Structure formats: structure tokens, C-alpha cells
N, C-alpha and C positions, 0 to 999 in steps of 0.2 A: 536743607538740611532739618529735618524732626525740630517745632521747637521744644518738644519734652528735654532737651538737651541742650538748649541755650545756657543756663545758668551754669552747667560745668564748664562749657567754653570761658564764660567768668572768672570761676573762681581758677580757673589754669590758665590765664590769660588775663594780670590785671591789666596790661598794657595793651588791650584788644584795638587790633588796627584795622577798623571795620571795614576802609577804602581796600583793604588788601583780601578782599571774600574769596576770591579765587585761590585760596590757603587753606580755607574752612575744611577741616576734616570731615568728610563726608561720615553719615551717620554710620552707613554699613560698614566702615573698619572699626564700629566699637563691635568687640565678641560679647556673646552672652559671657556671665560669671560661672566660673565653676566652683562647686563644695565638693570635700570627701569628710565625711564624718565615721571616726573611728574608733571600737570602744578600747577602753583601758583598763585597769586594775579596779575592782569592787573591795570595799571593805564593810565593816557593819555600818557606817555612816557616811561615805565619801563613795562616789563614783568619778573615774578619770576616764577622760576622751579625748582626741585628737581631733581638732578641726585646719580642715589646709582650703585656702581659698586662692584662687585667680581670677583676675580684670571684675576685680570687686572695689564697693564703693563703703557699702556696710555691710556689718557680719555681727550677728549676734546671736546668741543659744540661749534656752530656756529648756526647764526639767521639770516633770510633772509627773506625778502619780497614773500609770497607764488606765487605771478604771477609768481618767477622767478625758473628757472629748480633747481634742489634739486643738492647739491653738492655730490660727490663720497665719500666714508669711507676715502679716502688717502687724498680729499682735506681737509677735514674736519680735519683730524688727522694733515696736514700739516699748516693750516691755523685759525685755531679755535682756543679758549682760552683753555688753558693747566687748567684740573684742578687735585688734588689730587686722587689717585685710591683706591679703594679698601672701601670707605666709602660713607655714604650719604651726597650733598654737595649742600648747599643753592645757588643757582646763578641766578643772575640778568642782562639783559641785557638792557643797557640805551642807553638814546637819538633817540627812536624811533620817528616813525611818529604817530600821534594820529589816532584813528578810522580806522587802517590798520590792516590786516589780515598775519601774521609773518608764517614763519616754522621755528621751533626747530629742528636744527638734533644734536644727540649727538653720538658720535664712543668710541667705547671700544675696547680692543688691548690687545692682549697677545703673546707668540710663538708657541701658535697652529693655533688662528683664529684671525677670528675680527666680531662684531656685530656694528650695527647702529640701533637706534631707532629715531621716529619722532613724532613730535605732533604739531598741527596747535593753537596759539592764537592770538585774536586779542585784540589792544590795545585799550582802550576807548574814545569815540570821544570827544574833546576838546569844550568845551563852551566860550561864550564872556566872561566866570569869570574864566574861567581857568588861575592858574596860571602856568607861562612858565619860564624856567630857561636854556636860551639857550647858546651853544659855539660858538662865531661868529672867533675864530681864528682857528689856525691848532689844529687836531686830534693828530697829532706826529711832535716831532723834532728834528733836529739832533745839535750836538754839538763836535767841535773837544776834541783833548785830554786836551786844555787850559782852557775848560770851560768856563762860562760867566755868561752873566745874560740872561734874557726873559720874558714875559708878557703874559698871556691868557683874552684875551677880552672876554664880553661874554652879557648877555643881558635878563633882568627880565619882564616878562610882567603881571601884573596885580600882584607887589607886595603883600607879606603879611604883614602885619605891625606889626615891634619888629622882625624880623626875619630878619638877616644877613647871610652874605655869609663866609663859610669857605672852608677850600682848608691844606691838609695836604698829605707828602711826604709819599712813602714807604722806601725809602734810606735815609742814613743819608747824604749824598753830593748833597744832594738838600733841600736847604733850601725856605720857600715860607712864602710871606707875604699875605695879601689880602687888600682889601680895593674898590674902583670903577673899581678896574681891580685887577688881581691875579699877582703878582710879584714872582720873582725867581732866584735864584743863583746857579748855577753847577760847584760846585770844579771841580780843574784841578783832571786827571787820569794820578796817576803814574803808572800803573800796565800795564804790556802790554798785555791786555786784554779788548775789547770792554764791556762797559754794559749797562744795560738797569736799569729805574725808571720810578715810576709811581706818576703823580700828583692826586688826588681825590677833585673835588671843589663840594660841597653841602650847597644847601638852603632848608630850611627843610628838607622836603621829596625826593626830587628833587636831581639829581647829574648829574656829566658828570667827564668823565677822562681824562689825555693828557699823552700820552708815551713822556719820553723823552730818547733818543739814543745819547752816548758817545762814541767818537773812542778811542782804545788804545794807548799808548804812541808811539810816532815815534820812533825806534829802531836806528836812524840813518843811519851810512852808514858802521853797524856791519856787517860781510859776514854773510850769510844764509848759517846754518850747511847743508851739503849733506850725503847721506847714499846710496853705493852704493851695489846692493843686486844682482848677478846672482843664479835663483833658477836652484835645479836639479829634481827635483821633480813638476810635474804638476797634478793637480786630481779635476774632477769636478762632483756637484752633480745637476742634471739639475732638475726643477721642469715644466718644460714647463709654464702654463699658471696657474698654480694652487694658486701663492700669486698675481698676475695682471695679467694684458691684455697684456702686452710682454711677449717675453718669457726669462723664468730666467736662469741664470745659474750662479750656485755659485762655484766661481774658487779656489782653495788653491795652492799657487804655494810655494814651501818649501825647505829647505836641507835635510829635513827626513821625510817627508811624514805622512799620516794618518794611524795609525794601521786599523786592521781589522775588528773594530766595529766603524771605523768612527770618533774616537776618536783622540787627539792629542796625542803625544809620550811624554814622561818622557823628553826628550831633543831635542830641534828644534827650528827653527824660520819658522813662519809663515807668509803670506799675504794674509788675504781674501778679495776675490772680490765679492762682489754680482751684479752681473751683468745680466741689460737685454736688448734685442735684437727684433729686427721684424720680424725674421724669426727665427721657428722652429729646433731643430738639427735634424729631419726624414730629411726637405730639405738643410742639411746642410752635410752630412755623419756623422754627431755627433762628429760634433767639432767645435769652438766656430767660432760663424761667422765674418767673416773680417769688419775691422769698428774702426772708434772713439769714444771712449767713456770717458762723461764725470759725472764725482760726482755731485748728484745730491739727496737730502732727496724724491725725486716723483721717483716713480718707473716706468718710460717710456721707451719706445726703446731709443736705443744711449747714457745709463747712466748706471752706478755704485751707488751703495749705500753706503751713509755715514750715521756715527750714531751705530747703533747696529749691522748692519751687514758688516759695514769695520773698517776692525783694522788691526795692524799689533801685533802679538805677538809673544813674543820671552819667550822659556821656559828652566830653566836649575835646573837640578836635581828635577824634579816636581812642581818647582815654576815658576807661571808665570807673567811676568809685559808686559803692552801692552800700546798701544799708537793708538787712534784713526784716522781715516781721515777727514780733515778741505776742503779741495777740493782737484782737480789735474784732469788727464786725462789717460786713458787705450787705447793705439793703439795695435791691431791685425790687425797683416799680415798671410801672409801662413809660418804655423813656425815658427811664430814668436808672443809675447809679450812682448809690453814694457810697463810701468807706470812710472809716474813723479806724486809722489803724496807727499802734505804737511800736516803732522803729526798736532795734536792740540796745539801742541806745538813750531809749525815755523820750525821745519825740514824738509828737502827736503830729501823722497826718490826715488831712481831711481833705480827699480825692472827689470831684464830680464828676459825671459826665451826663450830658442831657443829648439826645438825641434819639435816633431810629435803634435799634437793638438787635435788627434782623442781620444775620452774619454769612447767608447762605449765597450772597451774590445776588441774590433778586431783590428788586425794586417793588415795594408794595405799591398797587395800583390803587389810587385815591376812589378811582369808581367802580372799584372790584377787592376791596379789604380783605376779603375771604376767600380772594383765589387759593384754592387746592397747593399744596405744595406736590410736585409728582414723586411716583416713584415706580420702578420699571421691571416689570420680573419676565425673564424668561421661561417659557414651558417647554418640558422635554416630552411631555405623554398628553396625548387626546384620546380617553379610550371611550366607547360608548359603555355609558349606564344600563341600559334599556329603558322602558319606558314609564312614565310618571306622571302624575296628575298634572305636572307642571309643564306638559310635553316630553319628546326625548332630551334623554340625559347624558348630557357627557362631563367624565369625570377631569378636571385639568389639573395637572403636577407640575410642581418644578422646585429648584431649592428652596427651602425656606418655606412654600407656600402650596396651599391648592383650592380648588372653587367648584362646585358644580355647577355646571351652565346648561340652561333646559333651553333648547329652541322646540317652536311649534311641530308637529309631527308631518305637515304639510310642506316643512322646509327641512327637515333632519331625518333621517334614517340610519340603520347600524353605522354605514359605512361611508355617508354621504352627508355636505351638508350645503345649502343652495348659498351660490355666490349671493352680495349684496349689501347693504347697512339695515342694521338693527338695531330698534332703541329699546334700553332695560325698562321693564316695567313690573312694578308690583304684583303679585299674584293674591288669590286668596289663600285660607287654609287649606279647602276642598281643591282647588285649584283649577286651571283647563288649559286647553291645549290648541285654541283655534284663534289665539290674538293674532293680530296680522303686522307682520313686520318688526314682532318684535321678541324679546330674550327675557330670562329672566336668571336670577343667581341665589344659590343655597350653599348654606356650610362654607364659607369662605374665612378661610385660617392663612395669618399670616406670622411665622415664626413662632408658632402655637398660638397665637391672639385671636380670639374671634372679630372679624369686622363686619359691621353691619354696612349695607348699599344705598342710596338715595338716590342714586341716579346712574345714567351712562349710555354707552354707545357701543357697537361694534359693527367692525368690517371684515368680513370674508372673501378672500379673493382665492377662485381654482386656476391650477394648471394642469391637468393632465389629474394624476391619483395627487400631485400633491397641496397643500394646502398653503395662504398664508393668512393670517387670522391675528388681529387685536383686538382686545379688549378693552375699554375706558369705562372705569368705576370709583363711583364719586362715594368713596369713605364718609359716611358720619363723624370719622376721627379728623377730618378736614383733607386729608392726602387725597391724591387722587392718582389710583391705581391705575399702572397700564401694561397688560399681558400678552406678552406678543408669542406666538405659535408660527411653528414654521414646519411642515410635513406631513406625511399622511394622517388620515386618521385611525382610531383602534387597530394599531398595530398589536392586536394580539399575541403574536406569536411571543411575544418578551415574558408572559407570565403564563403559567399552568401546567400542561403534560402529565406524566405519571405523577402517582398520591405521590402526598408529600409525608414520609415517615419522619415524627416525634422522635426525639433518643430521648430525649427527658421531659418529666412531668414533675412537678416539684411540690411537695407536700402543701396541702391545702392553708392559707390564711384564713382565718374566720372572720368577718365581718357581722360586728354584732350588732349594730344598727339595722341593718336589712336581711339578716338571718342567710347568710349564704356563706361559701367557701369558693377564694380566688385561689386556679391552680396556673402555676406559672408551664407551659411547655414553651420546648425549643430545640431547633435544630442548630446548624452550621448558618443556615440563609434565612431562618423562620422564627418568630417569636409572638406571643400572646397567652392573654387573660382567658382561660376558660373559668366562668362562673356559673356556679350550681347552688340549690338551695340544699339548707342542712340537713331538710328532711328526706334526701336524696343521696347525700353524700355525709363523708366523716372528713377528716383531715389528709387520711389515707386512702382514702376507697369512696366509688359512686356505683350507688345499685343498678343493678343490670336493667335496662329499659330504652322504652322509645322516648325523642325528648324533643320540645318545637323548640325556635328562635324567638324568644322574647320580643317584643315590639321594643322595649325601652328595656337598658340598664337595671332599672329597680322593680322592673316587672319580673324579671330573674328570680326573685325572689317566691316565684309562686311555682309549686309543684306541678312538675310535665315540663317544663321551661327551662333553658337555659341560654345561657348570652357570651359571646366573645368579644371581646374589647382590646384595643389596641395591638389589632394586626398586622404584622410588618413582615413583608417579604420581600429579600435584596433592600432592606433599608427603606422600602415604600410602603407606607400605611392604607392599607383597602377596609372598607368597611361592609361584615356580610349584612343580607336582606333577611326578612320576616320569614323569606319560603326556605330557610335553611335546615337543616335536621342535625340531631345525633342520635347512634344507637349505643347500647353500652353493655356490655358482656362482663361476666366477672365471674371466677371460680374461686375465689377465697383470699387467693394470693396474687392473681396479676388483674387487670382491669384490659380489657380491648374495645377503645374508642375507635370510632370513624365520625370524622363530621364529614357533611355536603353541607360547604357552604357557594351560597350564590353570592357572589361581589357586587358591591356597587359599580364595576368595570365591567358588568356583563360575563366575565369570568366564573366558571366553576370549577372549584379547589376541593380535593379531597383528601382530607388531614387525619392520618391513624395513626395509633399509640396502641402499643402492646407492653405489659409491662407492670412492678409495684408500683403506685405513686409515692414519690418522695424517696426511692430506692432507682432511682434510672442510671444510666451510665454517665449521662451530665448533672446530677443533681449538684444544687449548687451550694456549696460551703453555706460554715453558720453565719449569719447574716451578723453583720455587726453594726453600729449605734452610729446614725448620722451625726456630725458635726454641728456642734448647737449653734445656732445664729446669732450673730452678734449686731445688738439693737442699739437704734437710735431714733432720736423724735425731734420736729421740726414743729416749731407751733406757731402758728398763724390766728390771732384772735382766739375763738374756741373750738379750732380744727386744728387738727395735725396731721403731719406726714409722717407715719412709722416705718423706717428703711432699716434692712440690714444686708448681708452679703449673701448674693449667690450661695448656695449651700449645694457641693457637687453630689449627685445621687440621687438629689431630690426632686418631689413630682412637684408638689405645691405646698403651703405652709397656711397652720391651723393658728388663728387669731386670736387671743381673749383679751377683755378687759376687764380689770379689777377681779377677774377671777371665774369670768362668764364668756364662755366661748361667743365669737359675735361672726365670722366667717371664716373660709379658706380660699385662701388666692395664691395665683399659679408666678404672680410680679413678685419681685424684692422687696415691696412695699404694701402701705394700704392707706387711704385718706381716713381719717375719722373726721368727722364732721357732727354739727349741732352736739360739740357737749357746753358742760357747765363751766362757767366762766370762773376762773381764779379760783380751779378745782384740779386737787393734782390727783393725775389717772397713773395704774401702772399695767402696763401691755405686756405678755408674752406672745412670742412665737416658737411652732415648733412644727421643724422642719418635717415633712413625710416623705417617704421613700417612694421611687418611681420603680424600685423592684424589691419589691419586697423577700426575694430570697436572696436577695445580695445586702440589705441595711434594713436596720430597726429605726423607728422615729426617735427624735434627737431629745435629746434636753430640752425644756424652755429656756431663750434667749429672754432674757427680761430686760427693761427700761421704764424710769419712770417720766413724766413729763407732767408742768402744771399750765392750764392754759391762761392766756392772758385775761386783766381785769373788763368787765363788761363796758365797752365805749360807751355804751348810753346811762350808763350809772345804774341797771338795775331795769327797773321798768316794769311793765306787766307782763306776767308768765303768759310764754307761749300756751296757745290752744293745744289740747293734745293732739297727735296724728287721727285725724280723720273723724275729730270730735266736729259737733254744730249738727243743725238742721233736725230731723226725725230719729236721728241716729242719738242721741242723747237718753231716749228712751227706746234702744233696742234691747237691751236686756240680755238675757243669755251667759253661755260662759266665753272667758276669754283666753286663749291658746297663743303659741307661738308657730309660725308655720317655717320650714327646712326648706330651700330654693333647690329642688333637684335640676334645673337647668331653665336657661333662658335662649330659647334657638328659635327660628325662624320667625322672630317678634313674636313668640309664645313664651308666655310664663308657664312653667311648671311647677307644682308645689305641691307639698303634702304635710298636713298636721304632725309635728312630734310624735313620736311613739302610738302615734294612733294609724289607722287606715284610711283614712278619708284623703282624698286626691284633686285637687282643684287644678283646672287647666284655663287659661283666658289669652286670646289673642288679638293682640294688638296690631292695627291695620297696618299704622304707620311709623311702627317700634312704640315704645313705652312712652307714653306722656304723660304732664302731671295733672289733676282734676279730678273729679271722682263722677263715675258714671253708673247705672242702673243696667245690672244683669238681667234684670228680668222682665215681664208682664210688657204691658204696652208700651208702657215710655223706656222699654231698652235701648242703649243709646250705640246707636248705628256707627258712628263716626269711631269705636275703637273695634268695635266686634266683625268679624265677617261672616255677612249674613246677616247678620244682628243678630247672635247668638255666641253663646260660649256652652261648658260643660265642666258640671263638679261630677268627680266620680270614687263613688264608697269603694273599699276593698281594693287591692291590689288587680285583683279580675273580678272585681266585684259586678252590681249592678251599675248605671249608670242613671242620675236622672238631671234634669233640667234645673234651670235656674227659678227662683222664684219671684213673683212681684215683690219689691219691697228690699231684693238681695241687692247690696250695691260694691263697690270696688272705688278705693281712691286710692291713689297713688302721690305721692310727695317728693318731687325732687329734692334731696338735702346738697347736692352739690359734690363735687369731685367723684362722681361714676356709684355715688352712693342713694338708694332709694330707699320710702317709707311705703310698702303696700299695703293695705288694710282692706281683707274681706269680711262682710257683714253680711252671711248667708243663713239659709233656713235649709238641713238637710234632711228631709224626713221628720222635722218638726225639733230636730234639736237645732237652737240658734248657739252661733259660733260668730265671735270675734277673734278671725285669725289676723295676727301682723307679722309681716317680714321686714326685716330692716339690713341693708346692706347694698355691695355689689351684683350687676346682673351677669359676671362674666364667669 
């Protein structure tokens, strides 16, 4: 059975008899919850609605103004109003603004799934004669355990003759009296648990509520009971992002372990930890990621769950007793888990496990501790992509991945590949196609993430027209990627044919950083982005003329060029080549566009459009704003992992620190390193749309965090990046670099708001160190053929590096680098710095 349901079983069966496991209800019999949300009556200040649910364990609702971002299901369950499950419940939102549109969001949950429904309702606009009953004091008050007296202030506009204010409390420990103000008395709390009550004030059909919270009775100086437990068994069920945007590891620490069906045994003591991390198991060799995790009801990175999935369970002769977690921390280091958890009864449990934290069933090899984790992919296409400087290229495509594979011309043609075994090799920037029994790879992406390869092998077997090919690629991320293909090479009848007619070309979206417009083209099977310089286009037209394909996306800002990005045909992505062209006609009302696209696969596609831009038959509706990311941070020393939930419809996320933009990432987290110790930072994350015709960027989700104290107590200030040596006398001006790309071991960067473009190729991938770029002492170990280039202007002249030009790379850890160029470009000495990730 699925471990995620174990705790519900315990709640339902307090006399669990583990010995009778054959009677356990299979998880497949748990049905998905259902929810119906029906609008009711609207008044000036209230909205009524009905929620009907089935198969539910938790139901909650929340009302927000329609102009605000819709909350996530987790946010509604955490912050909304809870109601009884599995029945029809009439609900009312009160104290609303008149004449305002609201979004009502209702969420239902059980152990198998979560569902969310929302409707729009608008309150009636108030008139001068409308009666209003407004609370003018706080909506929530708190009392100590001693209790006390309180007053609720209110205002009545346009009173109704003969109508009186009434007020009642829903608990016996609050006594209420009414008059010109509402007075109440809170009795002393003699229990060791905090409590809550509610006062409801009514005036005719109008009402409002005030929540009353009271603290528990102080326990004095009685010592807190502590329990120490050393676990001998460590077990993990890994769910990835199935249940949240963070990576979910369900950990069991016990003295007896789970049985082969994943159930508790008849005797044993168990601590169940539902933990959420910012990184995946695949990136951590299937070990629990190091860090500090804090108890939370919200499954964000750096937390572990309380409530349904956080419990201490002790089973004696099949009879379980359990206590729920209230608060605490779990610290994971190499080979050790230390937990300090307070139970709901106030008891502190200190839990320790020491040993191997790997949980994928593979034993660590002491002779090869860095043995890569395996990941097998099946390719469904092996398409010839033409000749390249690296040899003949094939585009290999499968579910969730693609890779370009290059074999020397003497081993490969358009439709054949020589049988044998090959060794992966790194090629130069200019490439070569006469290497012996070798192959190379380029642009390897898995689930949207670029993967660098350090070594590998290939086996090719031929039987008639059918091929059996296996690639083994050793990724720099520690994963051994195995790619298998069985079938014919270059089965090109699956693509191409007659002209592709585009049925809509949406209005262009302007990019003020590069000065181009992006037009979204689409039909039932094709989508793509057409990028044209703003000198040659506006949001609703493109000037007539002939265009060449830009060699890089950033160059499409130059006159006479265009670029096609994100081209997908029947869900498969293709990349046009530089020999592609575009011809545009324009009669003032309509544009005629013909794209002759020569693809990586070796196919030529002709894509045509005729009509107005922005008014096509399938022009997208007005774009809506993406949901605001919910941001949280996990601090370790002077570094922090900032994470947020994936936002539906988002392509990537722009991150700012203390109001300054620092990076754009495609992941739902970012690692910030080399921060100041004992310093509070504010981070903001904006979700950027994958399709600007459907969505606009979100509002910024924000969070604050404080780095830990310097373990060395301060000490000497670190040197500035790149400082030292002759660079102290470099002089010149300082500028920031904007990273355009890091592909094929090459850094492409541009000085912000200027036309200076710098390209540096690192032979064996980015490496830390300081290197000469020009002169007799230039560094051969990072430069292909001992040189690199800088370019001035997007299509301007090219100049070689000069003697004294340097580049310095500082590895900040966590995938972040600082790259400092000191270069003299036509007499202009500049120090150009980039800090951030290279993805």
C-alpha cells in the first residue's frame, strides 16, 4: 500500500492488528474527493454560497477580491475557513466591501488527491439609504490564561427602527452583553492547552464576527519530560513533487522497520517524518539532502509536516498508540539525522540515527564512492540533422529528453551508421570530423534542464534496416544516462509534407532589453515564437522585405534578421538553422509571411501566414496575470536556498535580492551564496509567462531571511572577486555583465545596455581560476586553439583579446559563479563582472 495513507489507517483503526495485513484496504479503493461550489445570495456586504463534498477529509474556503492572485490549494487549506466534510454546507462571507467582485475558492482533500473549485460573485452596490453594520475594533483579540474583559466597538449607518444589536458567543467561557458597545468577559483557562472562541454580532440581517484566543495555563517551572530514542532502521519513500512543489521524502526512523508491504510491524517504535527539500533525490545520489528542516503545516522546502503525516507511533502486540508533532527541527548531515520534536502533550523527543542515508537500494562502493546513479531513457526518434563541424549530426528525441549526437563522416551518412563501439570525446570550438572510433554530443537536455557530459560510450548494432543503439553518457551531475534506440534511422516521413498554414499570429510583445517584438504563431499542430527587430515591426505589423535567420536569438535585434524560437510540431521541438529565410509582404491591412525553415533534423518546412497580426481566427484572449509565487527560505551559514511552488503557465522566474535583480531561473528554487553573515535579506520572485499571449508576469512573491552568525567570529574581510596581482592597477570603468547563454562549454555574455559582446570557450567546462586571454602567455588550457574572441556590436566588427586581458572564475558553490573580465576593447578598459548560475 502507499505509505502516504498509513497515518489515516492508524486514525481509523486504533486497534490495528498488523498480523492481519491481508485485510488492509488497498489504496486503489480510496476515491478522489469531489467538491461542488454553488453561488447563493449577494447583499451589499455579504456573499452566500453552498459547498457540497464527498470522499473528503479536509474542506476549507477563502474569499478574496477578484483583482488579487488566486491562492493555492495549500494556502486555502492552511488559512481558510474549515467546514464539515462530506455534506452540503451553507457558508457566508461577511464584512465585505459593497459593489466589489470577489473570488470564492473552495478546496477539498483526502489521502489520495486534492481538488479546488472557484466562482466569482459581486456584492450589491450600497445606496445612500443602505443600512450598514460595521465593526470598528479588532477582528481578533488575545487573552492570557487569566482571562479578562473586552469591548467590541461598532457603527450603524441608516439604522432600522425597532432593530437592536445582539451578540452571542459559541463557547461557555465567554459571557457577552450588548448595548452601545458589546462587552464580554473571558474566564480563566485552567487547562494546559490554548483555546479559541467566536463572538457573533448581528443587526437584523447584518452580522460580523470577532475571534477570541486565549493562552494555556502556564506550567510553571515543572521540568519538560524528554524522551531519547536511537533508531536502528532508516527507510524512505520518495514522492518527488507529486504532493508539493518541493521534493517530498517520507522518512521512517524505527527500531524494527516496515514489513515488505510497507506496513508497520506488530511490535515496534516509529517516527514518521514527512520532509520537503529544495533538491531532488536524483541530484543527491538518492540520499536525504543535508540541511535543517523546521516543523510546518505548509509543505515548503526546508520543512517537515505536522498533522496528518507527523507522528510518533508505538505498537505493542498489534495495538498502536501515537502522538502528533507540535513543533521541532530535524537536522541532516552526512550519515546522521538528529531530530528534536515537541509532541502535542508537551513531551520533547530526541531522535538520533547514524548510518548510510542512501535509500535507493544500491550499496555505496567504497572503492568508487562517486559511482554515478543510473537513468535510462528510450528514444523514439533518431533523425539525421545534416553535416556539422563535429561530424554528421543526429537528433535523438524521447519523452522528456533530447540530445544531438555527432559521428565522424566516415562512420555516418544521412541514413546509415557503421556498426561498432565508440568512445565519447570532447571536441574543439571549431570541431573536427575525422576522429577515430569516437563520437560527441551537444545540447543534451533532460526535462528542460541542460546536462553537461564528461565521458561515455556508444554501441551500434545493425540488422537490415533496423538499428539497436545504446548511448551511455556520464553527466557532470553525477547521473549515468543510458539512452536506448531501436528502429530505422531518419524516418523522415513523420515530418514535413505540404506547406504549414498558420491560423493565428498574435499581437507582438515588445522586449525593451533587446528591442524586438515576439509574435506567437499557431495552428492545431504547430506553435512557435517569431522574433523581429522593432525597426522593422510594430506590435501589429511587420514591414515588407526579405530576412535572414539570425545565428543567435540575441542577434535578431539587428536589422535584416529574424529568429524562430520554441518551434514545436505535434509536441516535438525542432530548431531552425542559419540558412533559413523569411519573406514578408504587406498591403497595409494584412501581412503575408513565408518562412523557409531548415531544421536540425534535415527537413525543410515552409510555414505561411496571411492576415492581420493580432486579429487572426485563433487570436488568444486577453492575457491573465500568473499566480504570485509563495516564497520561503532555508538558511545555512551565509548561504540560503530560496524556494517557491511551481506556478502553472510559468516559463521561468526572475529573482531579486534587496530590490536588485540577480538572476532568472527555470527551477522552483535558487541557491544564494557568499552572503553577509548575520544579515537580513529580502528576496522577491516574479513568475514569467511561457506564453505571453495567455499570461502576464505575476506579482512578486517575497520573503525575508537572516543569515547565521559568522562561525569564525568575523575575521579578515575576503578579497574582492578577481582582486590581486597586476589587476590592482588595471583601472578603467566597472560594468555588469548579462549572461546570454552557457552552451557547449562556452560563455556568451553582454555588457548591460551596451553593444559589447564577449565570448569565451572553456575546453573542459567552466573551471575556477585566473586565465590570460591574449598575448604570448594566453591560457591554452581553457581556450580552444589558444584563443577566444570579443565582439563589439550585435553584428559589429570582431577584435582579438590583447596582452594583459584576463578572465577570472570564482566558484561560489551551489552552481553559482562569479566571472570577472578585465579587457581592453579598442582602448576602452573595462572590468566586467557576472555573478549567478550558468543554466
